[in-house]
C-alpha positions in Angstrom: 1.5 -26.0 3.4 -0.9 -22.8 3.9 -1.6 -20.8 1.0 -4.1 -18.3 -0.4 -6.8 -19.5 -3.3 -8.0 -16.2 -5.2 -10.7 -16.6 -7.7 -10.1 -13.2 -9.7 -12.3 -10.9 -11.7 -14.5 -9.0 -8.8 -14.3 -5.5 -8.3 -13.3 -4.3 -4.6 -16.1 -2.3 -3.2 -16.7 -1.0 -0.1 -15.0 0.3 3.3 -11.5 -1.2 4.4 -9.7 -0.1 7.5 -5.8 0.0 7.7 -3.8 -1.4 10.7 -1.3 0.3 12.2 2.0 0.5 10.4 4.6 -2.4 10.5 7.5 -0.5 10.3 6.7 1.8 13.2 5.6 -1.4 15.8 9.1 -3.1 15.3 10.9 0.0 16.1 8.5 1.4 19.1 8.6 -2.3 20.6 12.2 -2.6 21.1 11.7 1.2 22.6 10.1 0.2 25.3 13.2 -1.2 26.6 14.4 2.5 27.3 11.4 3.6 29.5 11.5 3.4 33.1 7.9 3.3 33.5 5.1 0.8 31.6 3.4 2.2 28.8 0.1 1.1 26.8 0.9 0.3 23.0 -2.2 0.6 20.5 -3.0 0.2 16.9 -0.1 -2.8 17.0 -0.5 -4.5 13.7 -1.5 -8.4 14.5 1.4 -9.9 12.2 4.3 -12.0 12.5 7.2 -9.5 12.8 5.2 -8.0 15.8 4.7 -11.2 17.4 8.6 -11.9 16.9 9.6 -8.7 18.6 6.9 -9.2 21.8 8.6 -12.7 21.9 12.2 -11.2 22.2 10.7 -8.7 24.8 9.2 -11.4 26.9 12.6 -13.4 26.5 14.7 -10.3 27.9 12.5 -10.1 30.8 9.9 -7.8 30.0 6.3 -8.2 31.1 3.8 -8.3 28.1 0.0 -8.3 28.7 -2.4 -8.2 25.8 -5.5 -6.0 26.7 -8.2 -6.7 24.0 -9.2 -9.5 22.0 -8.5 -8.0 18.7 -4.5 -8.3 19.5 -3.8 -4.6 19.0 -3.4 -3.1 22.2 -0.7 -4.3 24.9 0.9 -3.3 28.2 4.3 -3.6 28.3 6.8 -3.3 31.6 10.5 -3.4 31.1 11.7 -2.7 34.7 12.8 -6.2 35.6 14.9 -6.6 31.9 18.6 -7.9 32.8 19.5 -9.6 29.9 20.8 -7.8 26.7 21.3 -11.1 24.6 18.4 -11.3 21.6 17.5 -15.0 21.0 19.4 -16.3 18.0 16.4 -17.8 16.3 14.0 -14.9 16.5 16.7 -12.5 15.6 16.9 -14.4 11.9 13.3 -14.3 11.4 13.1 -10.6 10.9 15.4 -8.0 9.4 13.9 -5.3 12.1 15.8 -7.4 14.7 18.5 -5.0 14.8 16.8 -2.3 16.4 17.2 -4.2 20.1 20.8 -3.5 19.5 20.3 0.4 19.4 17.8 0.0 22.5 19.8 -2.3 24.5 22.8 -0.4 24.0 20.6 2.6 25.3 19.4 0.9 28.2 22.2 -1.0 29.5 25.5 -0.4 27.3 25.4 -3.9 26.2 23.8 -5.5 23.3 24.0 -8.8 21.3 22.1 -10.1 18.6 22.2 -12.0 15.0 22.6 -10.1 11.9 19.1 -9.5 10.6 16.9 -11.7 9.0 13.8 -11.3 7.0 13.1 -11.2 3.1 15.8 -12.0 0.9 16.6 -8.6 -0.9 20.0 -8.4 -1.8 22.7 -7.2 0.9 21.7 -6.1 4.4 24.9 -4.2 5.5 24.5 -2.6 9.0 27.7 -0.6 8.8 25.6 2.5 9.0 24.1 1.2 12.3 27.8 0.4 13.5 29.2 3.5 12.4 26.6 5.7 14.2 27.1 3.6 17.4 30.9 4.0 17.3 30.2 7.7 17.2 28.2 7.3 20.3 30.9 5.5 22.2 29.9 1.7 21.6 32.8 -0.7 20.5 32.1 -4.4 19.0 33.4 -7.4 20.6 33.3 -9.5 17.8 35.9 -8.6 15.1 35.4 -12.0 12.8 34.3 -10.7 9.7 32.7 -14.3 9.2 30.4 -14.2 12.2 26.7 -13.6 11.9 26.7 -12.2 15.4 26.8 -8.3 16.7 27.9 -7.7 20.0 28.3 -4.3 21.4 29.6 -2.6 24.5 29.9 0.8 25.8 31.5 1.9 29.0 29.2 5.3 28.7 27.6 6.4 25.7 27.9 10.3 24.8 26.4 12.3 22.0 28.0 12.6 19.0 27.8 14.0 15.4 26.4 11.2 13.2 26.7 12.0 9.3 24.8 9.1 7.7 26.7 7.9 4.3 23.6 7.0 2.7 19.9 7.5 3.7 19.1 4.5 6.0 15.8 4.2 8.0 17.1 1.4 9.8 20.2 3.2 11.0 18.4 6.5 11.9 15.9 5.0 14.0 18.8 2.8 15.8 21.2 6.1 16.2 17.6 7.6 18.1 17.5 4.6 20.2 20.9 4.5 21.2 21.1 8.4 21.8 17.6 9.3 23.5 19.6 8.6 27.1 23.3 9.5 26.1 24.4 12.6 27.7 25.2 15.6 25.6 23.9 16.4 22.1 23.7 14.1 19.1 23.3 15.3 15.4 22.2 12.8 13.0 22.7 14.4 9.5 21.3 13.1 6.3 18.8 11.3 8.1 15.8 9.4 7.0 12.5 11.2 6.9 9.7 8.2 6.8 6.6 8.2 8.8 8.1 5.6 10.9 11.0 7.9 11.6 8.7 10.4 12.9 6.5 8.1 14.7 9.1 6.8 16.8 10.3 10.3 17.7 6.8 11.0 18.4 6.7 8.1 20.9 10.1 8.9 22.7 9.1 12.2 23.1 5.8 11.5 24.8 7.9 9.6 27.3 10.2 12.5 28.1 12.8 12.3 25.3 14.0 15.5 23.7 14.0 15.0 20.2 13.8 17.5 17.3 13.6 17.8 13.5 12.3 14.1 13.0 11.0 14.3 9.5 13.7 16.8 8.3 17.2 15.5 7.3 19.1 16.7 10.2 17.6 15.0 13.8 18.9 16.8 17.1 18.5 14.9 20.1 19.7 16.0 23.6 20.2 13.0 25.9 18.0 12.7 29.0 18.5 10.7 32.2 15.0 8.7 32.3 12.0 8.3 30.4 9.0 8.4 32.3 6.7 10.6 30.6 5.6 14.3 32.7 4.1 12.6 35.6 7.5 11.9 37.2 8.6 8.8 39.6 6.3 6.6 41.1 3.5 7.6 39.1 0.7 5.1 38.4 -0.3 6.9 35.1 -1.0 4.4 32.3 1.0 6.3 29.3 -0.6 5.2 25.7 0.4 5.8 22.4 -1.1 4.8 19.3 1.3 3.8 16.2 0.2 5.7 13.0 -1.6 4.1 10.2 0.4 1.6 7.8 1.2 3.5 4.5 1.9 0.3 2.8 -0.4 -1.4 3.6 -3.2 2.0 2.7 -0.8 1.8 -0.9 -1.6 -1.6 -1.5 -5.3 -1.7 -0.9 -5.2 1.2 -3.2 -3.9 -0.3 -5.8 -5.8 -3.7 -5.4 -9.1 -1.0 -5.6 -7.6 0.2 -8.8 -6.7 -2.7 -10.6 -10.0 -4.6 -9.9 -11.8 -1.5 -11.3 -13.5 -1.0 -8.1 -14.7 1.5 -5.8 -13.1 1.4 -2.2 -12.8 4.0 0.8 -9.4 3.2 2.6 -10.4 4.2 6.2 -7.7 5.2 9.2 -5.2 6.6 6.6 -3.0 9.8 6.4 -3.9 11.1 3.3 0.1 13.3 3.1 1.9 9.8 3.8 0.3 8.3 0.6 0.9 11.3 -1.7 3.6 9.5 -3.8 1.6 6.6 -4.4 -1.5 8.9 -5.0 0.2 10.5 -7.8 1.4 7.7 -9.9 -2.2 6.5 -9.6 -3.6 9.6 -10.9 -1.0 9.2 -13.8 -2.5 5.7 -14.7 -6.0 7.2 -14.8 -7.3 6.3 -11.6 -9.8 8.5 -9.5 -8.3 9.2 -6.0 -10.2 11.4 -3.6 -9.2 12.6 -0.1 -12.4 12.1 2.2 -12.9 15.3 4.7 -12.7 14.9 8.2 -12.2 10.9 7.8 -8.9 10.3 7.3 -10.1 8.6 4.5 -9.2 8.3 0.7 -11.8 7.0 -1.7 -9.9 4.8 -4.6 -12.2 4.3 -8.1 -12.2 3.4 -11.5 -14.8 2.9 -14.1 -15.5 -0.4 -15.9 -14.0 0.4 -19.0 -11.4 2.6 -18.2 -8.3 1.8 -20.0 -5.0 2.5 -17.7 -2.1 4.6 -18.9 1.3 3.6 -18.4 3.9 5.7 -16.3 7.7 5.8 -15.1 8.2 4.7 -11.8 11.3 5.5 -9.5 11.8 4.4 -6.0 13.4 7.2 -3.4 13.6 7.6 0.3 10.6 9.4 1.4 8.8 11.5 0.4 9.6 9.9 -3.0 7.8 6.5 -4.1 8.4 4.0 -1.6 10.2 0.4 -2.7 7.8 -1.1 -0.7 5.0 -0.2 -3.5 7.0 -1.0 -6.2 5.8 -4.7 -6.8 2.5 -3.8 -6.5 2.2 -0.9 -8.9 4.4 -3.2 -11.4 1.3 -5.3 -11.2 -1.1 -3.0 -12.2 1.2 -1.8 -15.1 0.9 -4.9 -16.2 -2.5 -4.1 -18.0 -1.9 -0.3 -18.6 -2.3 0.8 -22.3 1.7 1.1 -23.2 5.3 0.8 -21.9 6.1 1.5 -18.3 9.7 2.1 -16.8 10.8 1.2 -13.2 14.2 2.0 -11.4 14.9 0.8 -8.2 17.1 2.7 -6.5 16.7 0.8 -2.8 16.9 -2.8 -2.8 19.3 -4.7 -5.8 17.3 -8.0 -5.8 13.3 -6.3 -5.5 12.7 -8.1 -8.7 12.4 -11.4 -8.1 8.4 -11.4 -8.4 8.6 -10.7 -12.0 9.1 -14.7 -12.8 5.9 -15.1 -10.9 4.0 -12.4 -12.8 5.4 -13.9 -15.9 3.3 -17.0 -15.0 0.4 -15.3 -15.2 1.0 -13.7 -18.7 2.7 -10.6 -17.5 5.4 -9.0 -20.1 8.2 -7.6 -18.0 12.1 -7.3 -18.8 14.8 -6.8 -16.4 17.0 -4.2 -17.3 20.2 -3.1 -15.8 18.9 -0.7 -13.5 15.1 -1.6 -13.2 12.6 -3.2 -15.2 10.0 -2.4 -18.5 6.6 -3.7 -18.1 4.7 -3.8 -21.6 1.0 -3.7 -20.7 -1.6 -5.7 -22.4 -4.4 -8.2 -21.9 -5.6 -9.2 -18.3 -3.1 -11.6 -16.5 -4.8 -15.3 -16.0 -4.6 -17.3 -12.9 -2.1 -19.8 -11.8 0.3 -21.2 -9.1 2.7 -18.3 -7.8 4.9 -18.2 -5.2 5.5 -14.9 -2.4 9.0 -15.0 -2.4 8.8 -12.0 0.1 6.6 -9.5 1.8 6.0 -7.0 -0.9 5.8 -9.6 -3.6 3.5 -11.6 -1.8 1.2 -8.2 -1.6 1.7 -8.1 -5.6 0.5 -11.9 -6.2 -2.4 -11.1 -4.1 -3.3 -8.1 -6.3 -2.5 -10.2 -9.4 -5.1 -12.9 -8.4 -7.9 -10.1 -7.8 -7.6 -8.9 -11.0 -6.8 -11.8 -13.1 -9.2 -14.3 -15.0 -9.6 -17.6 -13.1 -8.0 -19.0 -10.3 -4.8 -18.0 -8.5 -2.9 -20.3 -5.9 -0.2 -18.1 -3.5 2.4 -20.2 -1.6 5.1 -19.1 1.0 2.2 -16.9 2.4 4.1 -16.6 5.7 6.0 -14.0 3.9 2.7 -11.9 3.3 1.7 -12.4 6.8 4.9 -10.8 8.5 3.5 -7.6 7.3 -0.4 -7.6 6.4 -2.8 -8.6 9.3 -5.5 -11.0 8.2 -5.5 -9.7 4.6 -7.7 -12.2 3.6 -10.6 -11.6 5.9 -10.1 -7.8 5.3 -10.4 -8.3 1.6 -13.3 -10.5 1.6 -15.1 -7.5 3.3 -14.8 -5.7 0.3 -15.9 -8.6 -2.2 -12.8 -10.7 -3.0 -12.8 -14.2 -3.4 -10.2 -15.0 -1.2 -9.8 -17.8 1.4 -6.5 -19.3 3.2 -6.3 -23.0 3.1 
């Protein structure tokens, strides 16, 4: 069994570099199935979800070649892909496996995959995805409600008007994937506006798609016949696209710097993507400074600073991200007063509370969220990373706690954070993986 062991009480100081965005990578890699030419994807995070995506691509017949030792750049060609069955075992390991449905539909009009796996955060309905596919001309071939397999077929996809019943990042991105080569005009209303939605659209546009409005709540797509960049048929140009920085990894490092009362420069970020996180940290009394011309943010806290409580409500972008809620809750355990958290995205996001209580946190679950009563510093304990972001919260808790903390089930953490122990050691953390 692998685990992280942390000796807390060391302020984080120095510079740390953010990896490429997990939520972009797990959509852009399936999107390569739509391309008519090879491409090179840069700034790919070295995480297990990416490893699974690449394994699925290879299983479908794609050529995948790493181009550097860091494992963040890949040459990918899908010219010889003929299969449309996503391997069951791999699909069940990650939530984002559903992006292969949209990409394969867009490529060949057929797709088959298991219902998504990944962290257990409550129900994971894909009804909005299926609604979008149906509007574009696809039909489900498996009607059994008990089946965990989704199989889709379209005689020919076509543009259509898709109005999302709820704002869904996954459904928005899947609709884009399915529609980008569908003849006619597709309009997606009530679309998600997250940075990774924009990143996917930018990648596809770079390769020759016609997508407008990404980053707003209305996206317009004019279907194109081929995606081969601007060089045309027979080109030997290597198309290179770099994935945007991971806003959640950046936010996690921001909170860790604050919680340990450190002084950290977080490099390779897009500060605008972090505005909601920055605002809440400032509410708590943390110093956050955007550094000119460096794509960096500095987070610092005076040693004797007493944090102020704040209230958090998770919302779709540009609101406060649900994926940062456990990390901020951990910081609030040492704020001077009572903070409230309202979770509006995932119904089962508070399983980490049981683990923080082992360390002395006073958190009460309410009907629609939680109340955090700040107090004394946490004490090291043996805790479990019950999901990806809960695991990040446990790391922050261990870094700020008195004594030693052991974190088990760290495979959840490694789904979304590239070599996090090594990165944190580089800014003074006493953390090892054993």
